[in-house]
N, CA, C, O and the ligand as a Tripos MOL2 file, in Angstrom:
@<TRIPOS>MOLECULE
protein
  305   303    77     0     0
PROTEIN
NO_CHARGES

@<TRIPOS>ATOM
      1 N           0.8360   -1.1810    0.0050 N.3       1 MET1
      2 CA         -0.0070   -0.0060   -0.0010 C.3       1 MET1
      3 C           0.8800    1.2560    0.0080 C.2       1 MET1
      4 O           1.8420    1.3740    0.7670 O.2       1 MET1
      5 N           0.5000    2.1790   -0.8730 N.am      2 ARG2
      6 CA          1.2570    3.4020   -0.9440 C.3       2 ARG2
      7 C           0.9440    4.3120    0.2120 C.2       2 ARG2
      8 O          -0.2060    4.4300    0.6350 O.2       2 ARG2
      9 N           1.9670    4.9510    0.7210 N.am      3 LYS3
     10 CA          1.7870    5.8860    1.8460 C.3       3 LYS3
     11 C           1.4160    7.2480    1.2950 C.2       3 LYS3
     12 O           2.1240    7.7960    0.4500 O.2       3 LYS3
     13 N           0.3100    7.7920    1.7690 N.am      4 SER4
     14 CA         -0.0940    9.0770    1.2750 C.3       4 SER4
     15 C           0.0650   10.1120    2.3840 C.2       4 SER4
     16 O          -0.1590    9.8180    3.5580 O.2       4 SER4
     17 N           0.4500   11.3150    2.0020 N.am      5 LYS5
     18 CA          0.5370   12.3440    3.0000 C.3       5 LYS5
     19 C          -0.4620   13.4610    2.7030 C.2       5 LYS5
     20 O          -0.9310   13.6210    1.5760 O.2       5 LYS5
     21 N          -0.7660   14.2120    3.7300 N.am      6 THR6
     22 CA         -1.7300   15.2920    3.5880 C.3       6 THR6
     23 C          -1.0310   16.6610    3.6220 C.2       6 THR6
     24 O          -0.2580   16.9620    4.5320 O.2       6 THR6
     25 N          -1.3210   17.4600    2.6260 N.am      7 ILE7
     26 CA         -0.7180   18.7920    2.5670 C.3       7 ILE7
     27 C          -1.8180   19.8330    2.8240 C.2       7 ILE7
     28 O          -2.9260   19.7150    2.3000 O.2       7 ILE7
     29 N          -1.5110   20.8210    3.6120 N.am      8 THR8
     30 CA         -2.4640   21.8800    3.8430 C.3       8 THR8
     31 C          -2.3170   22.9730    2.7770 C.2       8 THR8
     32 O          -1.2170   23.4530    2.5010 O.2       8 THR8
     33 N          -3.4450   23.3460    2.1950 N.am      9 ILE9
     34 CA         -3.4540   24.2630    1.0830 C.3       9 ILE9
     35 C          -4.4340   25.4000    1.3210 C.2       9 ILE9
     36 O          -5.2830   25.3330    2.2090 O.2       9 ILE9
     37 N          -4.3030   26.4420    0.5160 N.am     10 GLU10
     38 CA         -5.2190   27.5860    0.5990 C.3      10 GLU10
     39 C          -6.4110   27.3580   -0.3160 C.2      10 GLU10
     40 O          -7.5550   27.6380    0.0420 O.2      10 GLU10
     41 N          -6.1240   26.8510   -1.4860 N.am     11 ARG11
     42 CA         -7.2050   26.5080   -2.4230 C.3      11 ARG11
     43 C          -6.8020   25.2860   -3.2220 C.2      11 ARG11
     44 O          -5.6420   24.8750   -3.2260 O.2      11 ARG11
     45 N          -7.7890   24.7140   -3.9000 N.am     12 LYS12
     46 CA         -7.5570   23.4980   -4.6310 C.3      12 LYS12
     47 C          -6.4020   23.6540   -5.6570 C.2      12 LYS12
     48 O          -6.4510   24.5320   -6.5180 O.2      12 LYS12
     49 N          -5.3890   22.8130   -5.5540 N.am     13 PRO13
     50 CA         -4.3150   22.8790   -6.5440 C.3      13 PRO13
     51 C          -4.7700   22.3050   -7.8870 C.2      13 PRO13
     52 O          -5.5270   21.3340   -7.9240 O.2      13 PRO13
     53 N          -4.3230   22.8860   -8.9570 N.am     14 ARG14
     54 CA         -4.6900   22.3340  -10.2530 C.3      14 ARG14
     55 C          -3.9740   21.0330  -10.5190 C.2      14 ARG14
     56 O          -4.5180   20.0960  -11.1030 O.2      14 ARG14
     57 N          -2.7230   21.0080  -10.0660 N.am     15 LYS15
     58 CA         -1.9330   19.7830  -10.2360 C.3      15 LYS15
     59 C          -1.2800   19.3680   -8.9170 C.2      15 LYS15
     60 O          -1.0360   20.2010   -8.0440 O.2      15 LYS15
     61 N          -1.0110   18.1210   -8.7910 N.am     16 CYS16
     62 CA         -0.3530   17.6350   -7.5830 C.3      16 CYS16
     63 C           1.0850   18.1510   -7.5520 C.2      16 CYS16
     64 O           1.8370   17.9550   -8.5070 O.2      16 CYS16
     65 N           1.4680   18.8100   -6.4550 N.am     17 PRO17
     66 CA          2.8260   19.3010   -6.3300 C.3      17 PRO17
     67 C           3.8660   18.1990   -6.1640 C.2      17 PRO17
     68 O           5.0630   18.4450   -6.3110 O.2      17 PRO17
     69 N           3.4160   17.0010   -5.8620 N.am     18 VAL18
     70 CA          4.3280   15.8520   -5.6740 C.3      18 VAL18
     71 C           4.6140   15.1780   -7.0420 C.2      18 VAL18
     72 O           5.7730   14.9770   -7.4030 O.2      18 VAL18
     73 N           3.5770   14.8430   -7.7750 N.am     19 CYS19
     74 CA          3.7960   14.0730   -9.0090 C.3      19 CYS19
     75 C           3.2680   14.7800  -10.2500 C.2      19 CYS19
     76 O           3.5230   14.3070  -11.3570 O.2      19 CYS19
     77 N           2.5450   15.8850  -10.1200 N.am     20 GLY20
     78 CA          2.0710   16.6370  -11.2820 C.3      20 GLY20
     79 C           0.8020   16.1090  -11.9220 C.2      20 GLY20
     80 O           0.3890   16.5790  -12.9820 O.2      20 GLY20
     81 N           0.1900   15.1390  -11.2820 N.am     21 ASN21
     82 CA         -1.0630   14.5960  -11.8260 C.3      21 ASN21
     83 C          -2.3140   15.3020  -11.3490 C.2      21 ASN21
     84 O          -2.2490   16.2940  -10.6240 O.2      21 ASN21
     85 N          -3.4480   14.7770  -11.7660 N.am     22 LYS22
     86 CA         -4.7100   15.4680  -11.5320 C.3      22 LYS22
     87 C          -5.1210   15.4300  -10.0450 C.2      22 LYS22
     88 O          -4.9630   14.4130   -9.3680 O.2      22 LYS22
     89 N          -5.6470   16.5560   -9.5640 N.am     23 VAL23
     90 CA         -6.1390   16.6460   -8.1930 C.3      23 VAL23
     91 C          -7.6660   16.7720   -8.3040 C.2      23 VAL23
     92 O          -8.1780   17.6390   -9.0110 O.2      23 VAL23
     93 N          -8.3730   15.8970   -7.5980 N.am     24 VAL24
     94 CA         -9.8670   15.8820   -7.6230 C.3      24 VAL24
     95 C         -10.4080   15.9240   -6.2210 C.2      24 VAL24
     96 O          -9.6990   15.7110   -5.2370 O.2      24 VAL24
     97 N         -11.7160   16.2120   -6.1640 N.am     25 LYS25
     98 CA        -12.4070   16.2520   -4.8770 C.3      25 LYS25
     99 C         -12.5630   14.8810   -4.3130 C.2      25 LYS25
    100 O         -12.7440   13.9020   -5.0360 O.2      25 LYS25
    101 N         -12.4890   14.8200   -2.9700 N.am     26 ILE26
    102 CA        -12.7190   13.5470   -2.2670 C.3      26 ILE26
    103 C         -14.1540   13.6090   -1.7400 C.2      26 ILE26
    104 O         -14.5290   14.5620   -1.0570 O.2      26 ILE26
    105 N         -14.9510   12.5890   -2.0590 N.am     27 VAL27
    106 CA        -16.3490   12.5260   -1.6430 C.3      27 VAL27
    107 C         -16.4930   11.4810   -0.5520 C.2      27 VAL27
    108 O         -16.0710   10.3340   -0.6980 O.2      27 VAL27
    109 N         -17.1110   11.9160    0.5620 N.am     28 TYR28
    110 CA        -17.3260   11.0040    1.6950 C.3      28 TYR28
    111 C         -18.7100   10.4660    1.7380 C.2      28 TYR28
    112 O         -19.6220   11.0500    1.1530 O.2      28 TYR28
    113 N         -18.8940    9.3850    2.4030 N.am     29 GLY29
    114 CA        -20.2240    8.8120    2.5160 C.3      29 GLY29
    115 C         -20.3860    7.6180    1.5380 C.2      29 GLY29
    116 O         -19.4810    7.3270    0.7560 O.2      29 GLY29
    117 N         -21.4810    6.9750    1.5920 N.am     30 MET30
    118 CA        -21.7810    5.8580    0.7140 C.3      30 MET30
    119 C         -22.0370    6.3730   -0.6940 C.2      30 MET30
    120 O         -22.9600    7.1590   -0.9060 O.2      30 MET30
    121 N         -21.2410    5.9450   -1.6470 N.am     31 PRO31
    122 CA        -21.4390    6.4400   -3.0180 C.3      31 PRO31
    123 C         -22.5900    5.8050   -3.7150 C.2      31 PRO31
    124 O         -22.8220    4.6030   -3.5780 O.2      31 PRO31
    125 N         -23.3450    6.6160   -4.4880 N.am     32 GLY32
    126 CA        -24.3790    6.0680   -5.3470 C.3      32 GLY32
    127 C         -23.7660    5.6390   -6.6620 C.2      32 GLY32
    128 O         -22.5650    5.8180   -6.8640 O.2      32 GLY32
    129 N         -24.5730    5.0650   -7.5830 N.am     33 PRO33
    130 CA        -24.0380    4.5910   -8.8440 C.3      33 PRO33
    131 C         -23.3280    5.6670   -9.6650 C.2      33 PRO33
    132 O         -22.3380    5.3880  -10.3420 O.2      33 PRO33
    133 N         -23.8400    6.9010   -9.6000 N.am     34 GLU34
    134 CA        -23.2590    8.0000  -10.3410 C.3      34 GLU34
    135 C         -21.8600    8.3420   -9.8320 C.2      34 GLU34
    136 O         -20.9300    8.5890  -10.5990 O.2      34 GLU34
    137 N         -21.7580    8.3450   -8.5080 N.am     35 LEU35
    138 CA        -20.4570    8.6370   -7.8610 C.3      35 LEU35
    139 C         -19.4530    7.5100   -8.1510 C.2      35 LEU35
    140 O         -18.2730    7.7740   -8.3810 O.2      35 LEU35
    141 N         -19.8980    6.3190   -8.1390 N.am     36 MET36
    142 CA        -19.0510    5.1610   -8.4360 C.3      36 MET36
    143 C         -18.4460    5.2910   -9.8260 C.2      36 MET36
    144 O         -17.2690    5.0140  -10.0560 O.2      36 MET36
    145 N         -19.2990    5.7220  -10.7340 N.am     37 GLU37
    146 CA        -18.8840    5.9220  -12.1500 C.3      37 GLU37
    147 C         -17.8220    7.0120  -12.2160 C.2      37 GLU37
    148 O         -16.8000    6.8470  -12.8830 O.2      37 GLU37
    149 N         -18.0610    8.1260  -11.5240 N.am     38 GLN38
    150 CA        -17.1600    9.2370  -11.5150 C.3      38 GLN38
    151 C         -15.8030    8.8140  -10.8970 C.2      38 GLN38
    152 O         -14.7360    9.2250  -11.3540 O.2      38 GLN38
    153 N         -15.8900    7.9810   -9.8470 N.am     39 ALA39
    154 CA        -14.6600    7.5210   -9.2030 C.3      39 ALA39
    155 C         -13.8790    6.6170  -10.1350 C.2      39 ALA39
    156 O         -12.6500    6.6690  -10.1800 O.2      39 ALA39
    157 N         -14.6150    5.7650  -10.9000 N.am     40 MET40
    158 CA        -13.9480    4.8450  -11.8430 C.3      40 MET40
    159 C         -13.2100    5.6180  -12.9090 C.2      40 MET40
    160 O         -12.1340    5.2130  -13.3490 O.2      40 MET40
    161 N         -13.7900    6.7390  -13.3290 N.am     41 SER41
    162 CA        -13.1650    7.5050  -14.3960 C.3      41 SER41
    163 C         -12.2220    8.5640  -13.9030 C.2      41 SER41
    164 O         -11.7110    9.3660  -14.6850 O.2      41 SER41
    165 N         -11.9840    8.5720  -12.5890 N.am     42 GLY42
    166 CA        -10.9870    9.4590  -12.0090 C.3      42 GLY42
    167 C         -11.4230   10.9070  -11.8260 C.2      42 GLY42
    168 O         -10.5870   11.8070  -11.7390 O.2      42 GLY42
    169 N         -12.7270   11.1280  -11.7690 N.am     43 GLU43
    170 CA        -13.2330   12.4860  -11.5890 C.3      43 GLU43
    171 C         -13.3310   12.8530  -10.1190 C.2      43 GLU43
    172 O         -13.2350   14.0260   -9.7570 O.2      43 GLU43
    173 N         -13.5240   11.8430   -9.2670 N.am     44 VAL44
    174 CA        -13.5630   12.0460   -7.8570 C.3      44 VAL44
    175 C         -12.8210   10.9100   -7.1670 C.2      44 VAL44
    176 O         -12.5670    9.8650   -7.7660 O.2      44 VAL44
    177 N         -12.4750   11.1280   -5.8920 N.am     45 ILE45
    178 CA        -11.9240   10.0450   -5.0750 C.3      45 ILE45
    179 C         -12.9560    9.7570   -3.9960 C.2      45 ILE45
    180 O         -13.5290   10.6700   -3.4010 O.2      45 ILE45
    181 N         -13.1780    8.4980   -3.7620 N.am     46 LEU46
    182 CA        -14.1110    8.0820   -2.6930 C.3      46 LEU46
    183 C         -13.3680    8.0060   -1.3690 C.2      46 LEU46
    184 O         -12.4180    7.2370   -1.2190 O.2      46 LEU46
    185 N         -13.8040    8.8010   -0.4240 N.am     47 GLY47
    186 CA        -13.1140    8.8550    0.8730 C.3      47 GLY47
    187 C         -13.5950    7.8360    1.8530 C.2      47 GLY47
    188 O         -13.0250    7.7010    2.9350 O.2      47 GLY47
    189 N         -14.6450    7.1020    1.5010 N.am     48 GLY48
    190 CA        -15.2230    6.1100    2.4160 C.3      48 GLY48
    191 C         -16.2630    6.7630    3.2810 C.2      48 GLY48
    192 O         -16.4920    7.9710    3.2240 O.2      48 GLY48
    193 N         -16.9070    5.9020    4.1120 N.am     49 CYS49
    194 CA        -18.0250    6.4270    4.8590 C.3      49 CYS49
    195 C         -17.5930    6.8770    6.2580 C.2      49 CYS49
    196 O         -18.4050    7.4190    7.0090 O.2      49 CYS49
    197 N         -16.3260    6.6590    6.6120 N.am     50 CYS50
    198 CA        -15.8700    7.0950    7.9240 C.3      50 CYS50
    199 C         -15.1040    8.4330    7.7780 C.2      50 CYS50
    200 O         -14.1370    8.5420    7.0240 O.2      50 CYS50
    201 N         -15.5660    9.4140    8.5130 N.am     51 ILE51
    202 CA        -14.8710   10.6610    8.5550 C.3      51 ILE51
    203 C         -13.9020   10.6510    9.7290 C.2      51 ILE51
    204 O         -14.2890   10.4270   10.8760 O.2      51 ILE51
    205 N         -12.6410   10.8970    9.4200 N.am     52 ILE52
    206 CA        -11.6220   10.8320   10.4860 C.3      52 ILE52
    207 C         -11.5830   12.1180   11.2920 C.2      52 ILE52
    208 O         -11.5700   13.2170   10.7380 O.2      52 ILE52
    209 N         -11.5670   11.9640   12.5920 N.am     53 SER53
    210 CA        -11.3900   13.1770   13.3900 C.3      53 SER53
    211 C         -10.3280   12.9300   14.4660 C.2      53 SER53
    212 O         -10.0790   11.7860   14.8460 O.2      53 SER53
    213 N          -9.7130   13.9920   14.9460 N.am     54 ASP54
    214 CA         -8.6880   13.8400   15.9480 C.3      54 ASP54
    215 C          -9.3150   13.7470   17.3340 C.2      54 ASP54
    216 O         -10.5380   13.7040   17.4680 O.2      54 ASP54
    217 N          -8.4660   13.7150   18.3720 N.am     55 GLU55
    218 CA         -8.9690   13.4880   19.7320 C.3      55 GLU55
    219 C          -9.8390   14.6870   20.2510 C.2      55 GLU55
    220 O         -10.5680   14.5490   21.2340 O.2      55 GLU55
    221 N          -9.7430   15.8480   19.5720 N.am     56 ASN56
    222 CA        -10.5380   17.0000   19.9450 C.3      56 ASN56
    223 C         -11.8480   17.0790   19.1100 C.2      56 ASN56
    224 O         -12.6440   18.0030   19.2760 O.2      56 ASN56
    225 N         -12.0390   16.1290   18.2490 N.am     57 GLY57
    226 CA        -13.2500   16.1360   17.4460 C.3      57 GLY57
    227 C         -13.1770   16.9830   16.1940 C.2      57 GLY57
    228 O         -14.1810   17.2000   15.5160 O.2      57 GLY57
    229 N         -11.9700   17.4620   15.8920 N.am     58 ASN58
    230 CA        -11.8200   18.2230   14.6520 C.3      58 ASN58
    231 C         -11.7430   17.2590   13.4660 C.2      58 ASN58
    232 O         -11.0410   16.2490   13.5210 O.2      58 ASN58
    233 N         -12.4490   17.5720   12.4290 N.am     59 GLN59
    234 CA        -12.4410   16.7290   11.2590 C.3      59 GLN59
    235 C         -11.0970   16.8370   10.5510 C.2      59 GLN59
    236 O         -10.5850   17.9280   10.2980 O.2      59 GLN59
    237 N         -10.5440   15.6650   10.2400 N.am     60 LEU60
    238 CA         -9.2580   15.6240    9.5510 C.3      60 LEU60
    239 C          -9.3910   15.2000    8.1130 C.2      60 LEU60
    240 O          -8.3950   15.0030    7.4160 O.2      60 LEU60
    241 N         -10.6220   15.0600    7.6690 N.am     61 ASP61
    242 CA        -10.8370   14.5590    6.3350 C.3      61 ASP61
    243 C         -10.3700   15.5800    5.2960 C.2      61 ASP61
    244 O         -10.8580   16.7090    5.2530 O.2      61 ASP61
    245 N          -9.4270   15.1650    4.4690 N.am     62 PRO62
    246 CA         -8.9720   16.1040    3.4340 C.3      62 PRO62
    247 C         -10.0000   16.2750    2.3360 C.2      62 PRO62
    248 O         -10.8110   15.3830    2.0850 O.2      62 PRO62
    249 N          -9.9630   17.4240    1.6860 N.am     63 GLU63
    250 CA        -10.9850   17.7910    0.7090 C.3      63 GLU63
    251 C         -10.6700   17.3330   -0.6980 C.2      63 GLU63
    252 O         -11.5660   16.9900   -1.4690 O.2      63 GLU63
    253 N          -9.3860   17.3310   -1.0270 N.am     64 PHE64
    254 CA         -8.9700   16.9650   -2.3490 C.3      64 PHE64
    255 C          -7.8640   15.9570   -2.3000 C.2      64 PHE64
    256 O          -7.1430   15.8670   -1.3060 O.2      64 PHE64
    257 N          -7.7150   15.1830   -3.3750 N.am     65 GLY65
    258 CA         -6.6500   14.1880   -3.4120 C.3      65 GLY65
    259 C          -6.0930   14.0320   -4.8150 C.2      65 GLY65
    260 O          -6.7640   14.3380   -5.8010 O.2      65 GLY65
    261 N          -4.8630   13.5540   -4.8920 N.am     66 CYS66
    262 CA         -4.2010   13.2670   -6.1450 C.3      66 CYS66
    263 C          -4.6790   11.8780   -6.6090 C.2      66 CYS66
    264 O          -4.7300   10.9370   -5.8170 O.2      66 CYS66
    265 N          -5.0240   11.7650   -7.8910 N.am     67 VAL67
    266 CA         -5.4980   10.4700   -8.3780 C.3      67 VAL67
    267 C          -4.3420    9.4970   -8.5830 C.2      67 VAL67
    268 O          -4.5520    8.2880   -8.6840 O.2      67 VAL67
    269 N          -3.1170   10.0280   -8.6450 N.am     68 GLU68
    270 CA         -1.9680    9.2020   -8.9770 C.3      68 GLU68
    271 C          -1.2180    8.7230   -7.7350 C.2      68 GLU68
    272 O          -1.1050    7.5220   -7.4870 O.2      68 GLU68
    273 N          -0.7100    9.6770   -6.9650 N.am     69 CYS69
    274 CA          0.1580    9.2700   -5.8230 C.3      69 CYS69
    275 C          -0.5640    9.2010   -4.4980 C.2      69 CYS69
    276 O           0.0050    8.7530   -3.5030 O.2      69 CYS69
    277 N          -1.8330    9.6450   -4.4700 N.am     70 GLY70
    278 CA         -2.5930    9.5380   -3.2550 C.3      70 GLY70
    279 C          -2.3800   10.6490   -2.2470 C.2      70 GLY70
    280 O          -2.9240   10.5960   -1.1440 O.2      70 GLY70
    281 N          -1.6110   11.6400   -2.6020 N.am     71 THR71
    282 CA         -1.4360   12.7970   -1.6950 C.3      71 THR71
    283 C          -2.7730   13.4810   -1.4850 C.2      71 THR71
    284 O          -3.5480   13.6620   -2.4240 O.2      71 THR71
    285 N          -3.0380   13.8640   -0.2270 N.am     72 ARG72
    286 CA         -4.2900   14.4800    0.0940 C.3      72 ARG72
    287 C          -4.0900   15.9760    0.4080 C.2      72 ARG72
    288 O          -3.0350   16.3860    0.8910 O.2      72 ARG72
    289 N          -5.1000   16.7520    0.1290 N.am     73 PHE73
    290 CA         -4.9990   18.1840    0.3570 C.3      73 PHE73
    291 C          -6.1120   18.6740    1.2490 C.2      73 PHE73
    292 O          -7.2880   18.4190    0.9890 O.2      73 PHE73
    293 N          -5.7500   19.3630    2.2790 N.am     74 LYS74
    294 CA         -6.7360   19.8490    3.2370 C.3      74 LYS74
    295 C          -6.6670   21.3730    3.2500 C.2      74 LYS74
    296 O          -5.5860   21.9580    3.3130 O.2      74 LYS74
    297 N          -7.8400   22.0040    3.1890 N.am     75 ARG75
    298 CA         -7.8700   23.4620    3.1860 C.3      75 ARG75
    299 C          -7.6580   24.0200    4.5730 C.2      75 ARG75
    300 O          -8.1070   23.4410    5.5630 O.2      75 ARG75
    301 N          -6.9680   25.1520    4.6450 N.am     76 LYS76
    302 CA         -6.6840   25.8140    5.9260 C.3      76 LYS76
    303 C          -7.9850   26.2600    6.5910 C.2      76 LYS76
    304 O          -7.9570   26.8370    7.6780 O.2      76 LYS76
    305 ZN          0.3590   13.1940   -6.9280 Zn       77 ZN77
@<TRIPOS>BOND
     1     1     2 1
     2     2     3 1
     3     3     4 2
     4     3     5 am
     5     5     6 1
     6     6     7 1
     7     7     8 2
     8     7     9 am
     9     9    10 1
    10    10    11 1
    11    11    12 2
    12    11    13 am
    13    13    14 1
    14    14    15 1
    15    15    16 2
    16    15    17 am
    17    17    18 1
    18    18    19 1
    19    19    20 2
    20    19    21 am
    21    21    22 1
    22    22    23 1
    23    23    24 2
    24    23    25 am
    25    25    26 1
    26    26    27 1
    27    27    28 2
    28    27    29 am
    29    29    30 1
    30    30    31 1
    31    31    32 2
    32    31    33 am
    33    33    34 1
    34    34    35 1
    35    35    36 2
    36    35    37 am
    37    37    38 1
    38    38    39 1
    39    39    40 2
    40    39    41 am
    41    41    42 1
    42    42    43 1
    43    43    44 2
    44    43    45 am
    45    45    46 1
    46    46    47 1
    47    47    48 2
    48    47    49 am
    49    49    50 1
    50    50    51 1
    51    51    52 2
    52    51    53 am
    53    53    54 1
    54    54    55 1
    55    55    56 2
    56    55    57 am
    57    57    58 1
    58    58    59 1
    59    59    60 2
    60    59    61 am
    61    61    62 1
    62    62    63 1
    63    63    64 2
    64    63    65 am
    65    65    66 1
    66    66    67 1
    67    67    68 2
    68    67    69 am
    69    69    70 1
    70    70    71 1
    71    71    72 2
    72    71    73 am
    73    73    74 1
    74    74    75 1
    75    75    76 2
    76    75    77 am
    77    77    78 1
    78    78    79 1
    79    79    80 2
    80    79    81 am
    81    81    82 1
    82    82    83 1
    83    83    84 2
    84    83    85 am
    85    85    86 1
    86    86    87 1
    87    87    88 2
    88    87    89 am
    89    89    90 1
    90    90    91 1
    91    91    92 2
    92    91    93 am
    93    93    94 1
    94    94    95 1
    95    95    96 2
    96    95    97 am
    97    97    98 1
    98    98    99 1
    99    99   100 2
   100    99   101 am
   101   101   102 1
   102   102   103 1
   103   103   104 2
   104   103   105 am
   105   105   106 1
   106   106   107 1
   107   107   108 2
   108   107   109 am
   109   109   110 1
   110   110   111 1
   111   111   112 2
   112   111   113 am
   113   113   114 1
   114   114   115 1
   115   115   116 2
   116   115   117 am
   117   117   118 1
   118   118   119 1
   119   119   120 2
   120   119   121 am
   121   121   122 1
   122   122   123 1
   123   123   124 2
   124   123   125 am
   125   125   126 1
   126   126   127 1
   127   127   128 2
   128   127   129 am
   129   129   130 1
   130   130   131 1
   131   131   132 2
   132   131   133 am
   133   133   134 1
   134   134   135 1
   135   135   136 2
   136   135   137 am
   137   137   138 1
   138   138   139 1
   139   139   140 2
   140   139   141 am
   141   141   142 1
   142   142   143 1
   143   143   144 2
   144   143   145 am
   145   145   146 1
   146   146   147 1
   147   147   148 2
   148   147   149 am
   149   149   150 1
   150   150   151 1
   151   151   152 2
   152   151   153 am
   153   153   154 1
   154   154   155 1
   155   155   156 2
   156   155   157 am
   157   157   158 1
   158   158   159 1
   159   159   160 2
   160   159   161 am
   161   161   162 1
   162   162   163 1
   163   163   164 2
   164   163   165 am
   165   165   166 1
   166   166   167 1
   167   167   168 2
   168   167   169 am
   169   169   170 1
   170   170   171 1
   171   171   172 2
   172   171   173 am
   173   173   174 1
   174   174   175 1
   175   175   176 2
   176   175   177 am
   177   177   178 1
   178   178   179 1
   179   179   180 2
   180   179   181 am
   181   181   182 1
   182   182   183 1
   183   183   184 2
   184   183   185 am
   185   185   186 1
   186   186   187 1
   187   187   188 2
   188   187   189 am
   189   189   190 1
   190   190   191 1
   191   191   192 2
   192   191   193 am
   193   193   194 1
   194   194   195 1
   195   195   196 2
   196   195   197 am
   197   197   198 1
   198   198   199 1
   199   199   200 2
   200   199   201 am
   201   201   202 1
   202   202   203 1
   203   203   204 2
   204   203   205 am
   205   205   206 1
   206   206   207 1
   207   207   208 2
   208   207   209 am
   209   209   210 1
   210   210   211 1
   211   211   212 2
   212   211   213 am
   213   213   214 1
   214   214   215 1
   215   215   216 2
   216   215   217 am
   217   217   218 1
   218   218   219 1
   219   219   220 2
   220   219   221 am
   221   221   222 1
   222   222   223 1
   223   223   224 2
   224   223   225 am
   225   225   226 1
   226   226   227 1
   227   227   228 2
   228   227   229 am
   229   229   230 1
   230   230   231 1
   231   231   232 2
   232   231   233 am
   233   233   234 1
   234   234   235 1
   235   235   236 2
   236   235   237 am
   237   237   238 1
   238   238   239 1
   239   239   240 2
   240   239   241 am
   241   241   242 1
   242   242   243 1
   243   243   244 2
   244   243   245 am
   245   245   246 1
   246   246   247 1
   247   247   248 2
   248   247   249 am
   249   249   250 1
   250   250   251 1
   251   251   252 2
   252   251   253 am
   253   253   254 1
   254   254   255 1
   255   255   256 2
   256   255   257 am
   257   257   258 1
   258   258   259 1
   259   259   260 2
   260   259   261 am
   261   261   262 1
   262   262   263 1
   263   263   264 2
   264   263   265 am
   265   265   266 1
   266   266   267 1
   267   267   268 2
   268   267   269 am
   269   269   270 1
   270   270   271 1
   271   271   272 2
   272   271   273 am
   273   273   274 1
   274   274   275 1
   275   275   276 2
   276   275   277 am
   277   277   278 1
   278   278   279 1
   279   279   280 2
   280   279   281 am
   281   281   282 1
   282   282   283 1
   283   283   284 2
   284   283   285 am
   285   285   286 1
   286   286   287 1
   287   287   288 2
   288   287   289 am
   289   289   290 1
   290   290   291 1
   291   291   292 2
   292   291   293 am
   293   293   294 1
   294   294   295 1
   295   295   296 2
   296   295   297 am
   297   297   298 1
   298   298   299 1
   299   299   300 2
   300   299   301 am
   301   301   302 1
   302   302   303 1
   303   303   304 2
@<TRIPOS>SUBSTRUCTURE
     1 MET1         2 RESIDUE 1 A MET
     2 ARG2         6 RESIDUE 1 A ARG
     3 LYS3        10 RESIDUE 1 A LYS
     4 SER4        14 RESIDUE 1 A SER
     5 LYS5        18 RESIDUE 1 A LYS
     6 THR6        22 RESIDUE 1 A THR
     7 ILE7        26 RESIDUE 1 A ILE
     8 THR8        30 RESIDUE 1 A THR
     9 ILE9        34 RESIDUE 1 A ILE
    10 GLU10       38 RESIDUE 1 A GLU
    11 ARG11       42 RESIDUE 1 A ARG
    12 LYS12       46 RESIDUE 1 A LYS
    13 PRO13       50 RESIDUE 1 A PRO
    14 ARG14       54 RESIDUE 1 A ARG
    15 LYS15       58 RESIDUE 1 A LYS
    16 CYS16       62 RESIDUE 1 A CYS
    17 PRO17       66 RESIDUE 1 A PRO
    18 VAL18       70 RESIDUE 1 A VAL
    19 CYS19       74 RESIDUE 1 A CYS
    20 GLY20       78 RESIDUE 1 A GLY
    21 ASN21       82 RESIDUE 1 A ASN
    22 LYS22       86 RESIDUE 1 A LYS
    23 VAL23       90 RESIDUE 1 A VAL
    24 VAL24       94 RESIDUE 1 A VAL
    25 LYS25       98 RESIDUE 1 A LYS
    26 ILE26      102 RESIDUE 1 A ILE
    27 VAL27      106 RESIDUE 1 A VAL
    28 TYR28      110 RESIDUE 1 A TYR
    29 GLY29      114 RESIDUE 1 A GLY
    30 MET30      118 RESIDUE 1 A MET
    31 PRO31      122 RESIDUE 1 A PRO
    32 GLY32      126 RESIDUE 1 A GLY
    33 PRO33      130 RESIDUE 1 A PRO
    34 GLU34      134 RESIDUE 1 A GLU
    35 LEU35      138 RESIDUE 1 A LEU
    36 MET36      142 RESIDUE 1 A MET
    37 GLU37      146 RESIDUE 1 A GLU
    38 GLN38      150 RESIDUE 1 A GLN
    39 ALA39      154 RESIDUE 1 A ALA
    40 MET40      158 RESIDUE 1 A MET
    41 SER41      162 RESIDUE 1 A SER
    42 GLY42      166 RESIDUE 1 A GLY
    43 GLU43      170 RESIDUE 1 A GLU
    44 VAL44      174 RESIDUE 1 A VAL
    45 ILE45      178 RESIDUE 1 A ILE
    46 LEU46      182 RESIDUE 1 A LEU
    47 GLY47      186 RESIDUE 1 A GLY
    48 GLY48      190 RESIDUE 1 A GLY
    49 CYS49      194 RESIDUE 1 A CYS
    50 CYS50      198 RESIDUE 1 A CYS
    51 ILE51      202 RESIDUE 1 A ILE
    52 ILE52      206 RESIDUE 1 A ILE
    53 SER53      210 RESIDUE 1 A SER
    54 ASP54      214 RESIDUE 1 A ASP
    55 GLU55      218 RESIDUE 1 A GLU
    56 ASN56      222 RESIDUE 1 A ASN
    57 GLY57      226 RESIDUE 1 A GLY
    58 ASN58      230 RESIDUE 1 A ASN
    59 GLN59      234 RESIDUE 1 A GLN
    60 LEU60      238 RESIDUE 1 A LEU
    61 ASP61      242 RESIDUE 1 A ASP
    62 PRO62      246 RESIDUE 1 A PRO
    63 GLU63      250 RESIDUE 1 A GLU
    64 PHE64      254 RESIDUE 1 A PHE
    65 GLY65      258 RESIDUE 1 A GLY
    66 CYS66      262 RESIDUE 1 A CYS
    67 VAL67      266 RESIDUE 1 A VAL
    68 GLU68      270 RESIDUE 1 A GLU
    69 CYS69      274 RESIDUE 1 A CYS
    70 GLY70      278 RESIDUE 1 A GLY
    71 THR71      282 RESIDUE 1 A THR
    72 ARG72      286 RESIDUE 1 A ARG
    73 PHE73      290 RESIDUE 1 A PHE
    74 LYS74      294 RESIDUE 1 A LYS
    75 ARG75      298 RESIDUE 1 A ARG
    76 LYS76      302 RESIDUE 1 A LYS
    77 ZN77       305 GROUP 0 **** ****
């Protein structure tokens, strides 16, 4: 399994600063058929139904992700 890291950003990057590939939105929750299709074609990343939070209850779920290297981007 590839190790992915999370980078804090101000706004959605057009390209991944690590590998230069496409950066797309990460969608959380149970995906419907439409979302599954978008995920298959690389338009979105499915974040799963569990939203990760730290011990203080702050959500740690990143908003965008690189389709290639798995780097995640979280807005400030
Ligand atoms: Zn990348």
